[in-house]
C-alpha positions in Angstrom: -23.9 -8.1 -18.5 -20.0 -8.7 -18.9 -19.5 -6.4 -15.5 -21.7 -9.0 -13.5 -20.2 -11.8 -14.8 -16.6 -10.3 -14.1 -17.6 -9.3 -10.6 -18.7 -12.8 -9.9 -15.5 -14.4 -11.1 -13.3 -11.6 -9.3 -15.6 -12.1 -6.0 -13.9 -15.5 -5.1 -10.5 -14.0 -5.3 -11.2 -11.0 -3.0 -9.8 -10.9 0.6 -12.4 -11.4 3.2 -11.3 -8.4 5.3 -9.2 -6.2 3.2 -6.7 -3.8 5.0 -8.0 -0.6 6.1 -5.5 2.2 5.4 -5.7 5.5 3.5 -3.6 7.7 1.4 -0.9 9.4 3.7 -0.6 6.6 6.2 2.7 5.2 6.9 2.5 1.5 6.7 4.4 -2.0 7.0 3.8 -4.1 4.1 4.4 -7.9 5.0 5.3 -9.7 1.8 5.8 -13.2 1.2 9.0 -13.8 -0.7 10.1 -17.3 -1.8 13.7 -18.2 -1.7 14.6 -21.5 -3.2 12.0 -24.0 -1.5 11.5 -21.7 1.6 9.4 -19.0 1.9 9.8 -16.1 4.5 8.2 -12.7 5.0 9.9 -9.4 4.0 8.7 -6.0 5.6 8.4 -2.9 3.2 7.9 0.3 5.4 6.8 3.6 3.8 4.0 6.1 3.1 1.2 5.4 1.0 1.2 8.0 -1.7 -1.4 6.2 -4.2 -4.2 4.0 -4.5 -5.6 2.9 -7.9 -8.2 0.4 -9.5 -11.2 -1.2 -8.1 -12.1 -5.1 -7.1 -8.9 -7.7 -7.7 -7.1 -5.0 -9.8 -6.8 -2.4 -6.5 -3.3 -1.6 -6.2 -1.4 1.0 -3.8 2.1 2.8 -4.0 4.3 2.9 -0.8 7.3 5.0 -0.8 10.3 5.3 1.4 14.0 6.8 1.3 16.8 4.4 1.4 20.2 5.5 1.6 19.2 9.0 0.4 17.1 7.3 -2.8 13.7 7.3 -3.0 12.1 3.8 -3.8 8.6 3.4 -4.6 6.9 0.0 -5.0 3.4 -1.0 -6.1 1.3 -3.6 -4.3 -2.1 -5.4 -5.3 -4.4 -5.0 -2.2 -5.9 -8.6 -2.8 -2.8 -10.4 -3.5 -1.9 -13.7 -1.6 1.6 -12.6 -1.2 0.7 -9.5 0.4 0.4 -11.4 4.1 -0.8 -7.9 5.8 -0.6 -4.2 6.2 0.0 -2.6 9.2 -0.7 1.0 9.9 2.1 2.6 12.1 1.0 6.4 11.7 -2.0 8.1 10.5 -1.1 11.2 8.0 -3.0 14.2 7.6 -3.3 14.9 3.7 -5.6 16.9 1.6 -4.7 15.2 -2.1 -5.8 11.6 -3.4 -2.5 11.4 -4.6 0.8 12.5 -2.9 3.2 12.6 -6.2 4.6 16.1 -4.8 6.3 14.0 -2.2 8.8 12.7 -5.0 10.2 16.2 -5.2 11.1 16.7 -1.4 14.0 15.7 0.8 14.6 15.4 4.2 12.3 16.8 6.9 10.1 18.1 4.2 8.8 14.4 3.3 7.2 14.0 6.9 3.3 14.5 7.0 1.4 15.9 10.2 0.0 13.1 11.8 -3.8 12.6 12.3 -5.2 12.2 15.8 -7.3 9.1 16.4 -9.7 9.1 19.1 
């Protein structure tokens, strides 16, 4: 019973068309940032290494290398702060979580590209 009620409450907060991306894809996440009274869009580029949750609690983790240091950031899929998720490359993966990329450096971080017809 409570799951049904929670589903009805969450339904109005879900995005009508959630972004379509998978684990292993290289994406640009456009995030709305407030600076004083102004709002701007900041882009975080990287590889999607994980997805978790369902409904309004669904999250995804994006990893990139900045100045030789790995940076990971988690985003809610249905957040109004996430403006859009642009897929740059599709990656070939055989795992649901790509945490093994944390141990890799340089060219070893790259994933094979999936061909899309």
